[in-house]
KOLFI-115766 format. One record per residue (C-alpha): residue in three letters; x, y, z. Coordinates in steps of 0.05 Angstrom, whole numbers, plus 5000, padded with zeros to 4 digits. Example, Ala and Ser with C-alpha at 12.3 -4.5 7.8 and 13.67 -1.06 7.14 Angstrom:
REM KOLFI-115766
ALA524649105156;SER527349795143;
END
This chain:
REM KOLFI-115766
UNK179232965153;UNK179132795079;UNK174733395070;UNK179833865102;UNK185533545064;UNK181933724999;UNK180834425022;UNK187934535047;UNK191234244985;UNK192033515002;UNK191032954950;UNK184132634952;UNK181232084909;UNK175332204863;UNK173032834828;UNK174833504861;UNK169033934884;UNK168334634855;UNK170135254894;UNK162935444907;UNK161334744932;UNK167334744978;UNK165535425006;UNK158335195016;UNK160734585055;UNK165335015097;UNK159635495112;UNK155334905134;UNK160934665179;UNK161635355210;UNK154135385223;UNK153034675248;UNK159434465284;UNK158934445359;UNK166334375371;UNK170335025371;UNK176234685336;UNK171934485277;UNK169135185269;UNK176135475275;UNK178835015221;UNK172935175175;UNK173935925184;UNK181335855170;UNK179635485106;UNK174836045085;UNK180436545097;UNK185136165051;UNK179736164996;UNK177336875006;UNK182137204958;UNK181336704901;UNK173836614910;UNK172137304935;UNK165137334906;UNK163136634932;UNK165836735002;UNK162737425007;UNK155837204985;UNK155536545025;UNK159836645086;UNK158937365109;UNK153037225155;UNK156536625186;UNK162837025197;UNK158937585231;UNK155637065275;UNK162536805294;UNK164437505317;UNK158237525361;UNK158536835391;UNK165836625396;UNK168537235432;UNK172536815479;UNK177136525426;UNK181837045396;UNK184436575342;UNK177736455308;UNK176037195315;UNK182537365279;UNK180936875222;UNK173937155215;UNK176337885213;UNK181737715162;UNK176637365118;UNK171937965121;UNK177738425105;UNK179638015043;UNK172638035014;UNK171538775029;UNK178339075014;UNK179739324944;UNK187239224939;UNK189839474873;UNK194138974835;UNK198739194780;UNK196838634733;UNK189438804734;UNK186739244679;UNK181839824691;UNK175639404680;UNK177738864728;UNK179639384780;UNK172839734771;UNK169239064782;UNK173338944845;UNK171539634871;UNK164239514858;UNK164638844892;UNK167839154954;UNK162539704957;UNK157039174951;UNK159738755008;UNK160839385049;UNK153539585040;UNK151538885062;UNK155838925124;UNK153339615147;UNK145939485134;UNK145639325207;UNK149239875247;UNK150139365303;UNK155439035260;UNK159639665262;UNK158539735337;UNK160739015345;UNK167039165306;UNK168539775350;UNK167639335411;UNK172638825384;UNK177839375377;UNK178039415452;UNK181238725453;UNK188638785466;UNK190338135431;UNK194438295368;UNK190837765325;UNK184138105339;UNK185938845342;UNK190138895280;UNK185238545232;UNK179638965263;UNK183339615248;UNK184639395176;UNK177439185166;UNK174539835192;UNK179440235148;UNK177139845087;UNK169839975104;UNK171240725111;UNK174740735043;UNK168740415009;UNK162940765044;UNK166041325085;UNK159941775096;UNK155441215120;UNK160840935167;UNK162241635195;UNK154941715212;UNK154541045248;UNK161041155287;UNK158941865306;UNK152541615341;UNK155941005371;UNK157441095446;UNK164941235455;UNK166041035383;UNK171241575367;UNK174641505435;UNK175740755423;UNK179240915357;UNK183541455389;UNK186240925438;UNK189740605379;UNK194841175378;UNK197040975448;UNK198340245428;UNK205540045441;UNK205639605379;UNK207740055321;UNK204139665267;UNK197439775302;UNK198940505317;UNK200940635245;UNK194740285217;UNK190740685268;UNK193441315236;UNK190941075168;UNK184240915200;UNK183541615230;UNK185441925164;UNK179541595131;UNK174941735190;UNK176342485192;UNK175542635117;UNK170343185105;UNK166743105172;UNK167443705217;UNK163843385276;UNK168542785279;UNK174543245268;UNK172543655330;UNK171643025372;UNK178342745351;UNK181743415365;UNK178743455435;UNK181042745449;UNK188043035453;UNK189842845382;UNK194443445370;UNK198743275430;UNK199342535411;UNK200842675337;UNK206143195352;UNK209442725401;UNK209542175348;UNK212542655297;UNK218042845347;UNK219442125365;UNK220041925291;UNK225042475275;UNK220743055250;UNK222343215177;UNK227642675175;UNK222542145195;UNK219341625152;UNK212441465126;UNK209441505196;UNK211042245200;UNK207542335133;UNK201341975159;UNK201242415221;UNK201743045179;UNK196142815133;UNK191742695194;UNK193443385222;UNK191543695155;UNK184843335157;UNK183543595227;UNK185444325213;UNK183444475141;UNK177044885136;UNK175644765210;UNK175945425248;UNK174445095315;UNK180344625311;UNK184845175285;UNK183145605345;UNK184245005392;UNK190944875358;UNK193145595368;UNK190545655439;UNK194045015458;UNK200845325439;UNK201944785386;UNK204345305335;UNK210645395377;UNK212044645371;UNK212344705295;UNK218545135295;UNK223644565304;UNK220944225241;UNK224144765197;UNK231044765228;UNK235544575169;UNK243044555170;UNK248144885126;UNK249144255085;UNK242544165046;UNK245043684994;UNK242142994984;UNK235043085011;UNK231242425010;UNK224542384975;UNK221142245042;UNK224142855074;UNK221843285015;UNK214742995023;UNK214743115099;UNK217243825094;UNK212243975039;UNK206543735084;UNK209244135143;UNK209244765101;UNK202044615079;UNK200244545153;UNK202945245166;UNK199045515107;UNK192645205132;UNK193145625196;UNK194146285159;UNK190046155096;UNK186546765066;UNK179946375067;UNK180146365144;UNK176946915184;UNK181347545187;UNK181647535263;UNK183946815268;UNK189046905212;UNK191947535245;UNK192547175312;UNK196246585281;UNK200847055243;UNK202547415308;UNK204046755343;UNK208546525285;UNK212547165289;UNK213247155364;UNK215546425368;UNK220646525312;UNK217246085260;UNK217146635208;UNK224546765219;UNK225946015209;UNK221946005144;UNK225846615118;UNK232346235135;UNK230045665090;UNK228146185037;UNK235146465034;UNK238845795043;UNK242645454987;UNK241644744963;UNK234144714980;UNK230144314929;UNK226144734880;UNK219244484901;UNK220744594975;UNK223345294958;UNK217045444919;UNK212445204975;UNK216645585027;UNK215646234987;UNK208146104985;UNK208145965060;UNK211946605077;UNK207246985032;UNK201046785072;UNK204546875139;UNK206047605123;UNK199647765084;UNK196048345117;UNK200448335180;UNK204348985186;UNK209348715237;UNK210848095194;UNK211348515131;UNK216248985164;UNK220548395186;UNK220448095117;UNK222748765088;UNK228748745134;UNK231048045113;UNK237348045071;UNK240247495028;UNK247047225047;UNK250647544989;UNK256348034982;UNK254148574986;UNK247748375022;UNK241448484982;UNK234248515008;UNK230447875001;UNK225048234961;UNK230148444908;UNK232947734903;UNK226047444894;UNK224147964841;UNK230447784803;UNK227747074799;UNK220847314778;UNK223247704717;UNK228147164697;UNK225046754641;UNK229746174655;UNK226746044723;UNK221245514732;UNK214145774720;UNK211445554788;UNK217245904823;UNK215846554786;UNK208446504806;UNK210446394878;UNK214947004878;UNK209347434849;UNK204647184903;UNK209847344956;UNK210648054929;UNK203048144927;UNK202347904999;UNK207948365021;UNK204248964993;UNK197248745015;UNK194549295062;UNK201649545070;UNK201950285050;UNK208850345081;UNK211449795036;UNK207950084975;UNK211350744988;UNK218150414994;UNK217350054927;UNK214850674890;UNK220551084921;UNK225650644886;UNK222950894820;UNK223151634836;UNK229052044810;UNK231352294878;UNK232251594907;UNK235351204849;UNK242150904865;UNK246350744804;UNK250850264843;UNK245449784866;UNK239449424838;UNK232849634867;UNK225949334864;UNK223449894820;UNK228949784768;UNK227349044765;UNK219949184756;UNK221249684700;UNK226049204667;UNK220848644670;UNK215449114645;UNK219149274581;UNK222848614568;UNK221648164509;UNK218647604553;UNK211047684556;UNK210547314622;UNK215647794653;UNK211448374625;UNK205148094657;UNK208347944725;UNK211848624729;UNK205448984710;UNK201348614763;UNK206748724816;UNK206949464801;UNK199349494803;UNK199449204873;UNK204249754894;UNK198750254875;UNK192749864902;UNK188150324943;UNK193750834952;UNK192251504921;UNK198851814944;UNK203151304908;UNK198851354845;UNK200552094843;UNK207851974861;UNK208651474804;UNK206652024754;UNK213452344769;UNK217351744743;UNK221151904679;UNK224351384633;UNK230151484584;UNK227951094522;UNK234051214478;UNK240051674469;UNK238552364443;UNK231152344459;UNK227852684518;UNK225352234575;UNK218052034577;UNK213651884636;UNK212251164656;UNK204851264642;UNK206351504571;UNK211250934559;UNK205950424578;UNK200950714529;UNK206350754476;UNK207850014483;UNK200449864478;UNK199550264413;UNK206050034382;UNK204749314400;UNK198049354367;UNK201149614303;UNK207049134301;UNK204048494328;UNK197248524297;UNK198547864262;UNK200547514326;UNK199748014382;UNK202247834452;UNK195647864488;UNK198847714555;UNK203248334552;UNK197448794531;UNK192848514584;UNK198148634637;UNK199249354616;UNK191749494612;UNK190749214682;UNK196349654707;UNK193450274674;UNK186350134700;UNK189050044771;UNK193350664765;UNK188051164743;UNK182350854783;UNK179851364835;UNK185451844816;UNK182952454776;UNK190052724768;UNK192352074735;UNK186152094690;UNK188052794668;UNK195152584653;UNK192551994612;UNK187652414572;UNK192852964561;UNK196152514509;UNK191952634447;UNK193251934419;UNK190451534477;UNK182951644468;UNK183051514392;UNK187050884404;UNK182050624456;UNK175950784413;UNK179150454352;UNK180649834392;UNK173549784421;UNK169949924355;UNK173549394314;UNK170848694303;UNK176648254321;UNK177547514337;UNK176147134401;UNK183047274430;UNK182348024421;UNK175648074456;UNK178948094524;UNK183448664502;UNK177349034476;UNK173748944542;UNK179749214581;UNK180249814534;UNK172849944547;UNK174049904622;UNK179950394617;UNK175750884577;UNK169950804626;UNK174550974684;UNK176651604646;UNK169351804644;UNK167451624715;UNK173451954749;UNK173952544701;UNK174353224735;UNK172853604670;UNK179453974674;UNK180953834599;UNK176154194554;UNK176753704496;UNK175653084540;UNK170253254590;UNK165352724613;UNK159952954565;UNK164652974504;UNK167452284519;UNK160352004523;UNK158552334458;UNK164752034427;UNK162751344451;UNK155651434424;UNK157951654355;UNK163951194343;UNK162250574384;UNK155150594407;UNK152950544479;UNK150249844474;UNK156349604437;UNK160849924490;UNK157149584547;UNK157448924509;UNK164948974500;UNK165649164573;UNK162048524592;UNK167148094555;UNK171748134616;UNK167247784665;UNK164947274614;UNK172047034601;UNK173246324628;UNK179746514663;UNK176347094700;UNK172446644747;UNK178546214760;UNK182646814782;UNK176947084825;UNK176746464869;UNK183046564911;UNK188847064916;UNK194446584899;UNK196046584824;UNK195645844805;UNK195545704730;UNK196845054693;UNK200945404639;UNK203946104627;UNK199146234569;UNK193146214617;UNK196146734664;UNK191647324645;UNK187747574706;UNK189847794775;UNK185447664836;UNK185348384860;UNK183848624790;UNK177648184787;UNK175048544849;UNK176249204814;UNK172448984752;UNK166648754794;UNK166449424829;UNK166949864767;UNK162849494715;UNK156149724742;UNK158050444757;UNK161250534688;UNK155150264653;UNK150750754691;UNK155551334678;UNK155451204603;UNK147851184600;UNK146651794644;UNK144752454611;UNK147953114629;UNK141653354665;UNK141652734710;UNK148952844726;UNK147653564744;UNK141953354789;UNK146252834822;UNK151753334832;UNK146953824864;UNK144253284910;UNK151353084927;UNK153253794944;UNK147053874987;UNK148553235023;UNK155753435032;UNK153554105062;UNK148953745110;UNK154353255127;UNK159253825141;UNK154254155187;UNK152953505223;UNK160453385228;UNK161554075258;UNK156153945310;UNK159153265325;UNK165853585336;UNK162754115381;UNK159253575421;UNK165753175427;UNK169253795453;UNK163753925504;UNK163953195525;UNK171453245535;UNK170553875577;UNK165053545619;UNK169552945630;UNK175253405653;UNK170653765701;UNK168153095728;UNK175252885741;UNK176653545777;UNK170453455819;UNK172552755837;UNK179452995857;UNK176453555899;UNK171753065933;UNK177552625951;UNK181253235979;UNK175053416019;UNK174752726049;UNK182052766068;UNK180953446101;UNK174853186138;UNK179052606164;UNK184453096187;UNK179353536222;UNK176352936257;UNK183252746282;UNK184453456306;UNK177853466343;UNK179652826379;UNK186453126398;UNK183053756424;UNK178353336465;UNK184252976495;UNK187553646512;UNK181053876544;UNK180953256588;UNK188253366608;UNK186754096622;UNK180953916667;UNK185453436705;UNK190553986715;UNK185054456740;UNK182953946792;UNK190053846814;UNK191254596820;UNK184854666860;UNK187154146909;UNK193954486915;UNK190755156931;UNK186654836986;UNK192754517016;UNK196455197015;UNK190855557053;UNK190655007107;UNK198154987120;UNK203155517102;UNK208855097131;UNK208854647072;UNK211455187026;UNK217054776997;UNK212154226977;UNK207454726943;UNK213355036908;UNK215454356880;UNK208254236857;UNK208054906823;UNK214454756785;UNK211554096761;UNK205054416740;UNK208854966702;UNK212654426665;UNK206054106645;UNK203454786623;UNK209654876579;UNK208254216547;UNK201054416536;UNK203355076503;UNK208054686457;UNK202354226436;UNK197854826423;UNK203455136381;UNK203654486340;UNK196154516332;UNK196755236307;UNK202055036256;UNK197454476231;UNK191654976226;UNK196255456188;UNK198154906139;UNK190854726129;UNK189255446115;UNK194855466063;UNK191854846029;UNK185055186030;UNK188055805998;UNK190955365943;UNK184255025932;UNK180855705927;UNK185855945876;UNK184855305836;UNK177355395838;UNK178156115813;UNK182255885753;UNK177355315739;UNK171555785743;UNK174656195687;UNK175755565645;UNK168855275658;UNK165355895633;UNK164055485569;UNK162254855607;UNK155554585628;UNK150854825683;UNK151954175721;UNK159254335735;UNK157155005767;UNK152754655817;UNK158554195835;UNK163054795849;UNK157455115892;UNK157454485934;UNK164954535942;UNK164255265965;UNK159255046017;UNK164054526041;UNK169555056046;UNK164855496087;UNK163654926134;UNK171154836141;UNK171955576158;UNK166555516211;UNK170254936242;UNK176755346242;UNK173155926277;UNK170255446329;UNK177255176341;UNK179855896349;UNK174456026400;UNK176355406438;UNK183755616436;UNK181956306464;UNK177855976519;UNK183855536536;UNK188256156539;UNK183556496588;UNK183355886632;UNK190955826631;UNK191656556650;UNK187056436710;UNK191155846730;UNK197556246724;UNK194656796767;UNK192656286819;UNK199555976816;UNK202956656825;UNK198356856883;UNK199056196920;UNK206556136931;UNK208256876939;UNK208256847015;UNK212156197022;UNK218256256977;UNK224556656983;UNK226757216937;UNK231256776894;UNK225656276881;UNK220856846866;UNK225457146814;UNK226256456781;UNK218756346779;UNK217757046752;UNK222556906694;UNK218956256678;UNK212256606680;UNK214757156635;UNK216956626585;UNK210056316588;UNK206756986578;UNK210957136517;UNK209156466486;UNK201756576501;UNK202357266468;UNK205256946407;UNK199456446406;UNK194657026411;UNK197857386352;UNK197556746311;UNK190156676329;UNK188857386305;UNK192457246240;UNK188156626230;UNK181957046240;UNK184357546187;UNK185656966138;UNK178656696152;UNK175757386135;UNK179857396070;UNK177156706054;UNK170056946061;UNK171557526014;UNK174557035963;UNK168456595969;UNK163857175951;UNK168157345890;UNK168256605869;UNK160656565876;UNK159957165829;UNK164556845777;UNK160656195781;UNK154156555771;UNK156856885708;UNK159556215683;UNK152755895695;UNK149156425655;UNK154256345597;UNK153255585597;UNK145755665596;UNK146256125535;UNK150855615499;UNK146055045514;UNK140255445486;UNK144155595422;UNK146254865415;UNK138954635423;UNK136855125369;UNK142254885321;UNK140354155332;UNK133054325320;UNK134954665254;UNK138954065232;UNK133253585247;UNK128354035210;UNK132954075149;UNK133753315148;UNK126253235154;UNK125053725097;UNK129953355054;UNK126752675069;UNK119852975054;UNK122453244987;UNK125352574968;UNK118852224986;UNK114952734945;UNK119452624885;UNK118751874892;UNK111151944896;UNK111052384834;UNK115351894795;UNK110751334816;UNK104551724794;UNK107751904727;UNK109651174716;UNK102550944734;UNK099451464688;UNK104051254630;UNK102150534643;UNK094650714642;UNK095651094576;UNK099250494546;UNK093650044570;UNK088550504536;UNK092450454470;UNK095751144473;UNK102951214449;UNK107451434505;UNK114751604493;UNK120051534546;UNK125552044558;UNK130651614521;UNK126051574460;UNK125052324461;UNK132552444464;UNK133651954406;UNK128252294364;UNK131152984379;UNK137952744356;UNK134852444292;UNK131253094277;UNK137553494286;UNK141353024238;UNK135753094186;UNK135853844191;UNK143353854180;UNK142553414118;UNK137153874090;UNK141454484100;UNK147254134064;UNK142653954006;UNK140254684000;UNK147454913998;
END
């Protein structure tokens, strides 16, 4: 006990042992004691010494502590002491009083002990197993120890946990712990675990992490919550950033909709706490992760659509226009709205309709632009507004047209401030940053939009009283030239770079704008003077942009100005600048250190206003044009002519192919229409066949009934011949039979009306076929065969109608026989009054039968007219078939000619390539043999030198 008193601070006689000796004795006690209480006391003593004697405890006791974790699993108290001791020797807690060297030594010591611990992966597996213990004194130290291990050696620990069975699942259970301290430390553990490891991020996400984290955020009060909300948001950022699988899972799980309540802010926005600002900042970053421009376009568009549909975009715009919002939250909100609307037409249209709560209401775009051109606003806020304006115009030709329209004379409203007026004001203000931002914003209004580039040429500016207005293009060039003259000592490079980027974007791929630019006689001399001078390092970028602008004037020149054709501009470059010098100056742009930074991402992020020189979209333009301008400058006039001839030939072939494609499309459309008509006719045929089948069954039923009546009448006649005294009974039977006959006649009349209706339908079908036959004269041969089949089917229908008519006539004949029998039988047995009544009834029957006969004759006449129409239709189909065959033959000939022309062109190109290769090989062989071989460039240079010498000789002779 004296030993433990010395360790625990009690007074002991004799010399005190050193810390290393004490730790050694404690380690021996841990290793050799058989009683659990003794080992527990020794481990508790090591825990108390682990912070002061971190090195000694770590080097001597780590193995013993790990052994305790393996053997004393039944005692939670000793496990807790062992885990706390391991945490103390591995954790690198920063202390304020430590200097940098001491802190670095502590970090190295923690990394060293971490390496020792994870040398055996089973130690990590053992620690994961201990986390399943529900006891607070075991679980909490275990969470802290594993977090410290991940901080020191994250990559190695991630690999071990990833291959450990149920390793990640055990850690996810920490979020469900009812004790907040364990749950909160579990969040910190998962933050370290998910850093830069996509595989673990996916596993954590599919362990229902999104649902649990969003529930915790809601329980803690969303943006008004404390540090726990911040930890949850940091973990969500780890899971979603640069992980397309988790982003898709987050969207498909409808978790975007659960983000909307986070951004519901009240009218009173004063007194935001620092924690609320931090939470809302992270929430905005989480929205940006889902719609980041680096994500795949399809995933970004889907998330943008969901954010608009659930009202999240509307909520963000509310914050954007609210008052009292902190500046950094407002800046991040602008950046977030920018990426939510970027490239989404629906979202961009909604943003254009948002108005600021002012009197009178102003569009949100105008309010934001007012902040951008105001030099008193913070720099990061102005950058955010510029980014928002760029995203609003990205792939939005409608928005571009609306912005340019505010500059045109017909749409300018003197009573209100428009976006165009703000951009012009910023473009010509004294603040260089406003100049640059306005120039870049206006360039985005012209990006990839030829119509707006031409429209902007109409803009006229009033420079001063008494002077005529000048165009916007001329004013930009005037500012460039005047700024060069006035500010040569300390020129505002930022302003000139912005204007040059605007001009390059404006005249790019717009020959009309190039002509307008070259029409000013001062522009080309100014550009050549700028490029040819040897200026300082700061002016090199301006020289490169001037070279780019002049190169665009060459490449997109339509040779409409005689003094500034392509060839004359190239000669001017060769004489005053030199081709090699021109290309070298052009290369200054891409070699600039700020060029690569701007090319990385669309958002303009700069540490200071002075470094704000390049725009992201402009870097793409430079990359696209640098090579083609270099080639255009070096090309000779003959090569250009050849290229133009080849282009014309290819365009002609393309036009021919396009015409054939259109013809084929039209024929395909006609074939499709005919197929649809055939399908409809087939369905009509099936319906008619069904109707005929029903009619045949009804006729068969009538036949059966008629046969039954015949049998009954035969029996009645026999009974009349055997006994004439039963006259009254026969007379009653005759009356009943006549009633049945009337019913039969009525049924036959109905059948005739049905047949008449069917014949009308057939007439309509025949008329339809006649009109279609005239339309399908230009169709295919296949459609003719289908119509022939339909005519055959109509013939079969006519045959069936004729057979039905024959059956009806047979029935008439049989009824007449029956009536005659009925009249002959009762004539001797009835009185005169009964005879007159029966005669009237029979006359009625005869009139009805006569009507039936006339209807049958009319049906026969209609059938004959149908046969005539069929013959006429067959003749029309035959003519249409011959016309289709002729068209098919002509089409095949034309296709054959196109293929032959393409083949001849390919053979010509191959022949030219072979000749070039042979010439090159022969030149190489001559060079190898020691002969002097001059290239075409050398010959051109020599001819130019000879001409110059001849001119000098003539001058000397004069």
